[in-house]
MIROBA-515250 format. One record per residue: residue in three letters; x, y, z of N, C-alpha, C, CB in turn. Coordinates in steps of 0.02 Angstrom, whole numbers, plus 32768, in hexadecimal, padded with zeros to 4 digits. Glycine has a CB too. Layout:
N
ALAXYZXYZXYZXYZ ...
This chain:
328
MET7FD58738778A800E873B779E801B86F277C78014877D77C5 LYS804786C677BA8053868777DB8060869B782A8094865F77B6 LYS804386677851805486707893808D865D78A08030865778BC GLN80AF868478D880F5867778ED810286357917810D86B37917 SER813186137900813C85D37927815785DF7973817385A578FE THR814E85B17998816B85C479D68192858579EB813585DC7A0B ILE81C085887A1881EF85497A2681C8850A7A4B822F85627A59 ASP818C851D7A63816984E77A7D814F84B97A4D813884FD7AA3 GLY814684CC7A0C812984A179D6815A846879BF811784CF7999 PHE81A2847679CE81D1844979BA81C9840E79E28213846279BF PHE81B084117A2181B983E37A4C817183C37A6281E184027A82 LYS813B83DC7A4A80F683BF7A4680F183847A2080C883ED7A2A ARG80CC83507A3280C9831B7A108087832179E880CF82E17A3B LYS8087830279AB805083107977801E82DB7981806A830F792B TYR7FE282F079867FA582C479937F7882BD795E7F7E82DB79C8 SER7F8B82CC791E7F6A82C578E47F39828778D27F9A82C778B9 SER7F5F824378E67F38820F78D47F07820879077F5D81D478CA SER7F12821579447EE8820B797E7EA7823A796B7F10822279C7 THR7EB98278795C7E8582A3794A7E55828C79177E9F82DD7936 GLN7E71827178E27E48825C78B67E1E821B78C57E6C82557880 ASP7E3181F578EB7E1081BD790D7DD681D179317E3C819B793C SER7DE58200795E7DAF821D798F7D77823779607DCE825E79C1 GLU7D86825979237D4B826C78F97D1C823878E27D61828D78BF ASN7D3D81FA78D77D1381C878BF7CF081A378F07D36819E7899 LEU7CFB81B679337CD6818A79657C9781A179637CF0818A79AD PRO7C66817579777C1C8190797C7C1881C279B57BE68152798A LYS7BEC81EF79B57BD6821E79F07B9B820D7A167BC9825F79D7 ILE7BA6821C7A4F7B74820B7A807B4382497A827B9681FA7AC8 VAL7AF082447A7B7AD0827A7A817AB082647ABC7AA782917A47 LEU7AA882977AE77A8682937B267A4982C37B307AB6829F7B59 ASP7A1582B07B4F79DA82DD7B5B79E6831C7B7479AE82C07B85 GLU79BE834C7B7F79D183927BA279CD837D7BE7799C83D67B93 ASP799883547BFA799E834C7C4979CF83167C5C795783397C6C SER79E582F57C3F7A1282BA7C527A5682DF7C667A1D82807C12 PRO7A7282C87CA37AB182EC7CB67AF082CE7C897ABF82E27D09 MET7B1C82FD7C867B6182F07C5B7B8B82B17C877B9883447C56 PRO7B8F82767C6A7BBA824A7C977BFC825B7C9E7BBB82097C84 ASN7C1382567CD77C5782657CF57C7D82307D087C52828B7D2D VAL7CAD82107CDE7CCE81D57CEE7D0481E27D257CED81B97CAF HIS7D1E821B7D2A7D4F82297D647D2782387DA27D8082677D54 GLU7CED823E7DA57CBE82497DE27CAB820C7DEB7C8282787DDC ASN7C9081E57DC07C75819D7DDB7CB881717DF87C4B816D7D95 ARG7CF581777DD97D32815F7DEE7D44816A7E3D7D65817D7DC3 PHE7D3981B27E3A7D4881C67E857D1681AE7EB17D4B82127E90 LYS7CD581A87EA37CA581937ED27CBA81497EE67C5981997EB3 LYS7CCC811A7EAB7CD580DA7EBA7D0B80D47EE27CDA80B37E85 THR7D4280FA7EE17D8280F17F107D68810C7F4E7DCA811A7EF7 HIS7D4381447F547D37815B7F937D05812B7FC07D1E81A17F8A LEU7CE580FE7F937CB480CF7FB37CEC80947FD57C7780AB7F74 GLU7D13808D7FA97D4880477FC07D7A80657FF27D7C80207F76 ASN7D8480A07FF57DBC80B480267DA180D580667DEF80E78002 ASN7D5980EB806A7D3D8100809D7D3F80E780E17D0C8103808D GLU7D50810181157D4E80E981577D0D80E6817C7D78810F817C ILE7D0380A6819C7CC9809381B87CCB80B982007CC4804281BB ASP7C8B80DA820B7C7880F382507C7D80C382847C34810B8251 LEU7CAE80B882B07CBE808E82D57C89807F83137CFD80A182E6 SER7C6B80C383197C3C80D0834B7BF780A6833D7C30811D834E THR7BEE809B82FE7BAE807A82E67BBB802E82E47B988095829B LEU7BEE801882F77BF77FC482F77BCC7FA583267C407FAB830C GLU7BAC7F6F83117B797F4B832F7BA47F1A836C7B4D7F1D82F0 ARG7B877F2583A37BA17F0683DE7B897EC183F17B947F318414 ASP7B427EB283DD7B2D7E6E83E47B497E3383C27AF37E6E83D5 PRO7B697E0383D47B8E7DD783A97B597DAB837A7BBD7DA783D9 GLY7B177DAD83987AED7D8E83677AD37DB783237AB37D79838D LEU7AE27DF683277ACA7E2282F47B0D7E3B82CA7A9E7E618318 ARG7B477E4382E07B7C7E5A82C07B927E3B82887BA97E5E82E6 LYS7BAF7E57825B7BDB7E3B821B7C107E1F82317BF47E6E81E7 GLN7C1E7DEC820A7C647DC882127C927DF481F77C6B7D8281ED ILE7CD57DEA821A7D167E1082087D177E0781BB7D5E7DF0822D TYR7D267DC881A47D2C7DBF81647D017DD781287D2E7D888163 ASP7CC17DEB813E7C907E1181107CA57E59810A7C457E0D812A TYR7CD77E8181267CE47EC4811A7D1A7EBB80E77CF87EF0815B PRO7D347EEE80C77D647EF680937DA67EE780BD7D617F43806D VAL7DCF7ECC80977E0D7EB680B57E3A7EF080CB7E337E8C8083 SER7E397F3380A57E5D7F6380CA7E3D7F84810D7E6C7F97809B GLN7E017F6E81207DDA7F95815E7DE97F4B81987D6C7FAF8148 ARG7DF17F1C81897DF47EE781BE7E1A7EFA81FF7E157EA981A1 ASP7E5E7F0581F07E777F1482367E627F4E825B7EB97F1A8234 THR7E427F7682327E2C7FB8825B7DEB7FA382827E197FFE8224 ILE7DC47F7582607D887F57827B7D9B7F3782BD7D697F24824A MET7DD37F0982B47DDF7ED982E87DF77EFC83217E0E7EA582D5 ARG7E2C7F3483137E3F7F5E83487E0E7F8483707E687F898330 ALA7DDB7F9D83557DA07FBE83697D7B7F8C839A7D737FD2832A TYR7D677F4D83817D427F1B83AC7D747F0583EB7D2C7ED7837B ILE7DAD7F0583DB7DE07EEC84247DDF7F2384507E3A7EDD8415 ASN7DE37F6784347DDD7F9484627D9E7F9B84867DEC7FC98449 LEU7D6A7F8F84687D257F8A84927D1F7F5284BF7CE87F838464 GLY7D427F1E84AD7D467EE284D37CFF7EAB84C67D4C7EFC8523 PRO7D087E7B84ED7CCD7E4884E37C8A7E6685027CDF7DFF850B PHE7C577E5284D27C177E6F84E37BEE7E3F85207BE97E748499 GLN7C037E5785537BE67E3085907BB27E4F85AF7C167E2485C4 GLN7B717E4E85937B287E6A85A27B197E4285EC7AE77E54855B THR7B0D7E6D86237AF17E5D86577AAC7E64865F7B0D7E79867F LEU7A817E3286627A3F7E34866D7A207E1C86B17A257E12863C SER79E97E3686CA79D87E2C870979B67DE3870179AA7E698728 VAL799B7DCE86CA79837D7E86C779977D72867D79267D6D86D8 TYR79BA7D36867479CD7D27863879927CF4861F7A177D0C8638 PRO79837CE785DE794B7CBB85CD79647C7085D879317CC98580 LYS79317C4F85EF793A7C0B85F679287BDF85B979157BF7862F SER79517BA885B0793E7B7D857B79437B2F8593796C7B8B853D GLY79347AFE856C79307ABA857C78F47A96859279597AB085A6 PRO78FE7A6085AA78C07A3885BD78997A6185EC78D079F185DD GLU78507A4C85F5782D7A6A861C78487A66866377EF7A558613 THR78577A1A8676786A7A0886C2789D7A3586D5788479BD86CE HIS78D37A3B86AB791A7A5886C4792E7A8B868C79597A1A86CE LYS79117AC3868D792B7AF7865F796A7B18867978F67B2C8651 ARG79987B2B864979D77B52866479D07B96863D7A267B2A8654 SER7A0B7BB486537A0E7C0686347A587C08863379E77C4E866B PHE7A707C4186117AAF7C5986167ABA7C7E86607ABC7C8985D9 GLN7AFF7C7786767B0D7C9A86B87B457CCC86B77B1E7C6986ED VAL7B3C7CFA86D27B647D3686D07BA37D2C86EE7B447D6C86F0 SER7BA97CFB87167BE67CE187357C1E7CD587167BDD7CAE8751 TRP7C017CB586CF7C2C7C9886977C597CBC867E7C0C7C848665 PHE7C477D07867C7C727D3F86657CC27D4586847C497D7F8679 LYS7CBA7D3486D07CF97D4486F67D1E7CFE86E07CEC7D518752 LEU7CF87CC286DE7D267C8586D87D447C8886957D007C3E86E3 PHE7D1B7CA4865E7D417CA686187D2D7CEB85FC7D2B7C6585E1 PRO7D687D1286047D647D5585E87D597D6B85A67D937D6E85F4 TRP7D677D3C85807D567D3C853D7D157D2F85207D797D158523 LEU7CE67D22854E7CA27CFF853C7C7B7D38853D7C857CC3856E GLU7C477D3E85047C1D7D6D84F47BCC7D4D84F27C377D8B84AF TYR7BA17D7685047B5E7D6885047B2F7D8C84D47B4A7D728542 SER7B0B7D7384AC7AE07D8A846D7A957D83848D7AED7D558421 LYS7A7B7DBA84A27A317DC284AF7A087DAC84757A1F7E0B84BF SER7A117DC3843C79EE7DA7840679EB7D5C83F17A057DC583D5 LEU7A227D4484047A297CF283F87A217CCB84387A747CDC83DA ASP7A1F7CEF846C7A217CD584B07A537C9484AA79D27CC284CE ALA7A967CA984987ACF7C78848E7B0D7C9984A17AD57C5D8444 ALA7B3E7C6E84AF7B787C8384C27BAC7C8184897B8A7C5E84FA LEU7BDF7CB0847E7C037CA884457C5A7CC984677BD67CD983FB CYS7C887CB9843C7CC97CC284447CE67D02842B7CE67C8E842A PHE7CFF7D2C84497D1D7D6E842D7D567D6383FD7D387D9B8466 PRO7D897D46841A7DBD7D3E83F27DAE7D2483B07DE87D188411 CYS7D8F7CE683B67D827CB583797D537CE5834E7D5A7C648390 PHE7D2B7D09836A7D057D3683387D3A7D6983097CCF7D688368 LEU7D627D7B832C7D907DAE830B7DB97D8F82D67DBF7DCE833D PHE7DD37D4A82E37DF87D3382B07DDD7CF182907E3A7D2D82C7 ASN7D9B7CF582897D747CC182677D7F7CC282147D267CCD827A LYS7D877C8D81F97D817C8D81B57D447C6281937DC07C77819E PRO7D2B7C7781597CF47C5A81417D037C0A81217CD87C8F810B SER7D3F7BF981227D557BB5810E7D727B8581497D8D7BBF80D8 GLY7D707BA781897D8A7B8481C47D607B7281F17DB57BA481E3 MET7D2D7B4281D67CFC7B2981FF7D067AE1821A7CC17B2D81DB GLY7D447ACC821D7D5B7A8682307D707A8B82757D957A688203 HIS7D7B7AC1828F7D947AC282D67D5B7AB083057DB17B0882EA TYR7D677A9B83447D327A8583747D0C7AC483877D517A6083B6 GLY7CD27AC583867CA37AFA839C7CB37B4183817CA27AFD83E8 GLN7CD07B48834C7CE07B8D832B7C987BA583117D1C7B8882E8 ARG7C777B7A82E77C3D7BA182DC7C0E7BAD830E7C1D7B8A82AD ALA7C047B7E83417BD27B8E83727BEE7BC283947BBD7B5883A0 PHE7C377BD683A47C447C1383C77C597C4B83A47C6F7C0983F3 THR7C427C4F83667C4E7C9583367C197CA283187C837C948300 ILE7BEF7C7982FB7BAF7C8082CF7B677C7282E87BB67C538297 ASP7B657C2C83017B1D7C17830F7B1B7C2083587B0A7BC982F8 GLY7B477C2383897B467C2E83C67B3D7BEC83EB7B157C5E83D1 PHE7B517BE184297B4F7BB384597B197BB584817B817BB3847A GLN7AF17B8684867AB87B8584B27AA27B4D84E27A867B8E848C ASN7ACF7B1A84E57AD67AE585047AE17AEA85507B047AC584E6 TRP7ABA7B08857A7ADC7B1785B37AEB7AE485ED7ABB7B4885C9 LYS7AC67AAC85D67AD47A7186017B1B7A5485F77AA07A3B85F3 LYS7B447A6D85C67B877A4F85BE7BB67A7D85D67B987A3C8578 VAL7BA67AB185FF7BD27AE0861C7BD77AD1865C7BBF7B228614 GLY7C1C7ABF86797C2B7AA586B47C4C7A6186B27BF27AA486D8 GLY7C7A7A5B86E77C947A1C86E77CD47A1A86B87C5E79EB86D2 LYS7CF379D586C77D2879C886977D1D79C786457D40798986AC SER7CE479B886387CCD79B485EA7CA579F885DE7C98796B85D9 CYS7CBC7A2D86057C9F7A7585EF7CA57A7E85AB7CC17AB2860E ALA7C6A7A9A857D7C7A7AAC853D7CA67AE6853B7C407AB78517 PHE7CA57B0F85657CD97B5485577D1A7B3885627CCF7B9B858D LEU7D2A7B0A858B7D627AFC85937D8B7ACB85537D5E7AE285D3 GLN7D587AAA85407D627A7E85027D717AAB84C37D1F7A5184F4 HIS7D417AE084BF7D4E7B18848E7D957B3884927D1A7B4F8499 MET7DA67B4F84D67DEA7B6A84D17E2A7B3C84BD7DF67B878512 GLY7E1E7AF484D27E4E7ACA84C47E8C7ABC84F07E5F7ADC848C SER7EAD7A9484FA7EEC7A8785307F277A9485027EF27A328553 GLU7F247A9E84C27F6A7AB2849C7F697AF484897F7B7A8A845B CYS7FA67B07848C7FAF7B5284697F987B6284217FF87B648467 THR7FA57B2283F77F897B2C83B77F417B2E83A77F9F7B018395 SER7F107B2483E37ED27B2583D27EB97B6283AB7EB17B1C840A PHE7E857B5D83907E627B9D83707E607BD683967E1E7B93835F HIS7E377BCC83D17E357BFA84027E6A7C1C84237E187BE2842A ASN7EA27BF884347EE67C09844B7F0F7C3484237F097BD08453 VAL7F137C1B83D97F277C4283A27F0E7C8883A07F157C228369 ALA7EC77C83839C7E947CC783987EAB7CFF83CE7E3D7CB083AC GLN7EB27CDE840C7EB87D0884477F047D25843C7EAD7CDB8493 LYS7F317CFF84257F7B7D10841D7F777D4D83DE7FAD7CC28405 SER7F4E7D4F83AF7F487D6C837F7F337DBA83947F1C7D458356 CYS7EFC7DAC83C47EE57DFA83DE7F1C7E1784077E9E7DFB8412 ASP7F427DF6842C7F747E1684557FAB7E3C841D7F9B7DD78489 ASP7FB97E1283ED7FE47E3283B57FCD7E6983937FF37E078385 LEU7F907E6A83877F6D7EA383657F6E7EE883897F267E90835C LEU7F657EE283C87F607F1783EF7FAA7F2B84017F337F08842B ASN7FDE7F0283F380277F1583FA80467F4883B980527ECC83FC GLU803A7F8583C180497FB3838B809A7FB1837D802E7FFF83A1 ALA80BF7F9D83B381057F99839E811F7F5D8373812B7F9C83D8 GLN80FA7F29837081027EF4834980DA7EF0830980F67EC0836E ASP80B37F2C82FB80987F2782B780BC7F2C8280806E7F5082AF ILE80B37EFB825380E87EF6821E80E87F4281EC80D37EAB81EC ARG80AF7F6E81F780AE7FAF81D380E07FD881F880657FD381D2 ASN80E37FD4823C81158002825C815F7FEE82528107800482A6 VAL81697FA7825781A67F8F824381C37FA2820C81A47F588240 PHE81957F9B81D981A07FA9818B81AF7FF18188815D7F96815A GLU8183801E81A7818E806381A581CE807A81B48165808181CD THR81DB806281F0822C8070820C8260805B81DE823F80468251 PHE825A801881CA828F8003819B829880368159827C7FB78182 THR825E80438140825A806B8105827580B2810E8213806E80F0 GLU826880CB81478281810C815282CA810F814E826C81258191 GLU82ED80E0816F833880E18163835080CE8126835880BA818E GLU832E80A980FE833F809680B6833980CA808D831780628099 ARG82F680F3809C82EA8130807083278169807182A48153808C LYS8339816F80B3837881A680C283BD81858090839081A6812B ASN83C98156809784018130806F83FE8128801C840280E7808B ASN83BE8122801183AC81247FC583B381667FAF8363810C7FB3 ARG839A819C7FCE839F81D97FC283E481F97FBC837B81F37FED LEU841081E47FF4845D81FD7FEF847781DA7FAB849181E48037 ARG846D81A17FA3849281837F628471819F7F26848F81317F5E LEU843381AB7F1E841781D17EE78434821A7EDB83CF81D67EF4 LYS844582397F14845F827E7F0684A282807EF4845782AA7F3D ALA84BC82507F00850D824C7EE7850D82377E9B853E820E7F17 THR84D782097E8A84CA81FC7E4784B982387E1D849781CD7E43 ILE8492825F7E30847082A17E1084AB82C57E0A843482CB7E3B TYR84C882DC7E378508830B7E38853982EA7E0B852B83157E84 THR854382B47E088577829E7DD6855C829D7D8D859182567DE8 VAL851D82887D87850382977D41850282DF7D2E84BF827E7D3A ARG84F283097D4F84EF83517D3C853A836A7D3484C6837E7D75 LEU856383567D5885AA83757D5985BC835A7D0185E8834C7DA5 CYS85B983117CF485CC82FC7CB185A483197C8985CC82B87CA4 ALA8570833C7C87853C83577C5B855E83A67C4C84E983577C83 PHE856F83C07C90858484067C7785CF84077C5E857C843D7CB4 GLN85EB83CE7C6B863683D57C51863783B77C06867083A87C85 GLY8605839B7BED85FF83857BB7862883367B9F861183BF7B94 ILE863083177BDA866582DA7BD8863182947BD6869F82DB7C28 ALA8651826A7BBE863482277BBD862C82057BFF865C81FD7B93 TYR85E881E67C0585D581C47C45860381887C4E858781AE7C45 ARG85F881557C28861281137C26865781097C1285EB80EF7BFE GLY866E80D37C2686B380CD7C1086C080907BE886DF80CD7C49 HIS86EE807B7BCD86FB803C7B9B86F7800C7BD0874780377B6D ASP871180027C0186FF7FC37C3586F37FDE7C8487467F877C37 GLU86C47FCE7C9586A47FE17CD0869D7FAA7D0A86627FF87CBC GLY86C47F787CFD86D17F3E7D2686EA7F497D7187027F157D03 GLN86E47F1F7D9E87167F257DE287587F2F7DD887187EE87E0D ASP87757F0B7DA987C17F117DA087DF7F457D7287DB7ED27D88 SER87B37F6F7D5D87BF7F9F7D2787E07FD57D4987807FB67D02 ILE88227FE97D238841802F7D40881C80657D34888280417D25 ASN87FB80737D0487CD80AE7CF5878980927CE187EB80DE7CBA LYS875A80A77D0E8710808F7D0486E980C47CE486EC807B7D49 GLY870780F97CC686D7812D7CAA86DD81687CD8868A81137CA6 ASN86BD819C7CB686A881E07CDC867B81D67D16868282107CAC PHE864A81B87D0F861281B87D378627818A7D7485D2819E7D0E ARG864981507D69864F81277DA7869481427DCA865080D17D95 GLU86BE81647DA786FD81807DCA86E781B77DF98734819F7D94 ILE86BD81DD7DE386B0821B7E01868282057E3D869182517DCE LEU865481CE7E35863E81B57E76867581967EA8860B81817E69 LYS869F81827E8B86D481627EC386FD81987EE1870B812A7EA2 ALA870481D67EC0872282057EDC86FC82237F128734822F7EAF LEU86BD82227F0B868C82487F3B868982167F7F863982547F14 GLY869581CD7F62869881A87FAB86D6819F7FC6867B81647FAC ASP870C81BC7FA8874A81BE7FCA874881F87FFD878481C47F99 PHE871C822E7FEF87228269801D86DF825D804B872482B77FF0 ASN86C08228804D868182278075867E81DB807F863B824A804F THR869381BE80B8868C817E80CE8650815C80CC869F817B8105 GLU8619819380E685D9816A80E685BF815A80A685A5818A810A LEU85C38190807585B68181802E85CA8141800985D181B2800C GLU8608813E8022863281018007861680BB802B8689810E801C GLU860180B7806485E980898087859E8070806885E980A480CC LEU857580A3805C853580A9803A853680838000852280EE802A PHE856A808F7FD9857580767F96858780327F9085A5809A7F78 ARG85B380207FC785C77FDE7FC785977FB07FE286027FD87FE9 THR857A7FBF8012853F7F8C802E84FD7F98801685377F8D807B ALA84F97FBA7FDF84B57FCA7FC6849C7F8B7F9C84B6800F7F98 PRO84597F7D7F9F843A7F437F7A84417F637F2B83E27F307F97 LYS84417F2A7F01845D7F337EAD84187F5C7E95846D7ED67E75 HIS83E27F5D7EB683AB7F7B7E9283A57FC67EB283667F4C7E9B ALA83CA7FDF7ED983D0801D7EFB840C803B7EF983C280187F38 LEU8435802F7EC6847B80517EB8846E80907E9084AE80207E8D TYR844180957E67843780D07E37847480E17E13841F81107E5C THR849A80B27DF584CD80C27DCA84C780A77D8F850680B57DE1 SER849C808A7D7B849880667D3D848F80957D0A846280357D3C PRO849F80837CC2849480A87C92844880C57C9084A880827C5B SER841F80977C9083DB80AC7C9183C880E77CBD83B480767CA3 ILE83E280E07CFB83CA81147D2D83EE815F7D2383DB80F77D79 GLN842B81547CFF845681907CE2843081B87CAB849D81727CC0 LYS8417818A7C7883EC81A67C4A83AA81BF7C6383E1817A7C1A GLU838981AA7C8E835981B77CAB835882057CC3835681877CD9 ILE838E82087CF583A082497D1D83B782817CE483E482377D59 LEU83D382707CB283ED82997C7F83AC82B47C528424826E7C53 ASN837B82847C4E8348829B7C28831A82CC7C50832482617C0E LEU831B82C27C9182F182F17CBA831683347CC182E182D27D02 ILE835483367CB88370837A7CC5837183997C8283B9837A7CE9 SER836F836D7C438366838F7C02832A83AE7BFD836B83657BCB THR82EB83897C1482A683A77C0D82A683DF7C3C826A83747C1E LYS82C983EA7C7682B184287C9F82DF845E7C7582C384237CFE VAL831684567C58833684877C2E831384A07BF38370846F7C1B ARG82F284767BD082C784837B97829584AF7BB382A984427B76 LYS826C849B7BE5823E84CE7C048253850E7C12822884B97C3D MET8293850D7C3382AD85577C4582B785797BFE82FA85577C73 ILE82CF855B7BD582D1857D7B8D829485997B7482E5854D7B58 CYS826285737B79822085807B56820385BF7B7C81EB853C7B59 GLU820D85C27BBB81F985F87BE28226863D7BD681FD85E07C2B GLU825D862F7BC38293866A7BBB827C868A7B7A82E8864F7BB7 ILE827586627B428264866F7AFE821686997B02826286237AD3 ASN81EF86727B1C81A686987B25818F86B17ADE81AA86DF7B5C GLY818E86827AB68172869A7A7281A186CA7A43813186C27A80 GLY81EA86D17A5E821386FF7A33823086D079FC825087277A5F LYS826286FA79D5827986D8799782B786A679B082928712795C PHE82BE8671798982E9863F799A83048612795F82C8861879CB CYS834286007963835A85D4792683768599793D838E85F778F9 LEU83698566791283758522792883AE850178F8832F84F77924 LEU83E984F17919842384CE78ED8424848B78FE846C84EB78F7 VAL8418846078CE841C841478D5844C83EE78B983E983F878C0 ASP847783D078D084AD83A778B584A9835B78CD84F183C878CB GLU84BD833078A584BE82ED78AF84F682C27894848682D77897 ALA850F829878BF8556827378B98543822A78C98594829078F2 ARG856481FD78AF856881B378BB85A481A378ED8572818C7873 ASP858D818B792585CD8177795585E78135793E85B8816F79A8 GLN861781177967863A80DD795C860F80A6795A866C80D3798A SER85DA80A9798585A0806C797D857A807279408567806D79BA ASN858780977911855380A878D4851680BF78E38543807278AB LYS850B80DE792484CE80FD792D84D68148792D84AE80E5796B GLU849A81627909849681AF7901848981D3793F846181C278D1 GLN84B28206794B84AD8232798284A68275796584E7822C79B2 MET847282927986845382D779728458830079A5840C82D7795E SER847C83487998847F837279BD845D83B179AE84B6837779C8 ILE843383DC79DB840F840D79C58420845279E183CF83FD79D1 VAL842A847979C1844484C279DB840784EC79D7848584E679AC LEU83FD85147A0883C585497A0983E6858E7A12838F853B7A45 ARG83D285BB79E883EF85FD79EE83B7862C79E78427860A79BA PHE83BD86537A248386868D7A20839D86CC7A43833F86757A43 
């Protein structure tokens, strides 16, 4: 006895050609002990490794041993920088700092320099001084600024140049607000200011836009559904600004705006890419509604008997229009 057809079969896409192609593909034979490859699992592991968060408690504090910020993935740099800023400069206080230089006049790092220069850091591994803000915003290609590499990677050890008008620390800071150090210091302050964070500003802006877009889209969906239920045409002969009758879709939207000044204002001030009134948007919404209707019909029939009536006619633009009637 021939198997009874169901309504689902009329809406399923045929995959005969792809099935034949798959049969001609070579088969992979695995050993019994070898694990079965899982593409989705590997893809998940790769994504997990790229997006996993770094344990901020394990960040290296010694300036001579820690990684540069530009060595971290781009998506993690802001988080790493904020963590370091919250920890502050690494100002290690030792009872005795190592001395270096000529035997006749050896010098060492002085703990009093931390009070004079709050941005200063000391690395015990390098026995050198470094700049905390410059480390945070250092770039691999930005080696042309005065003392940038010495205060970010190599470390400064020439203690005899500290002090006086020609103090190396003062020269590193620079007298202009556009110096690399001052720009880095200003960037640290801006990074900690959450209110000025572009992500927070953008989130606030998009929240308001999201509400407006949803209201416009709801009005469009309601109009599309009304035209579909009444079986009337959507578009008019002339939908221009000076048209007396712009068609059912736009005239209904206009009528909704006449009773709701907020909706009228949203459509009037909306950007062109967020009007949601174009013919393509109308067709997309109508297609979603028809898909949901077909799904409900299939669930209601549930394998029962049904009959299809199909008729086709050519419209004024010489395009064939097909109508399908389902009886059950």
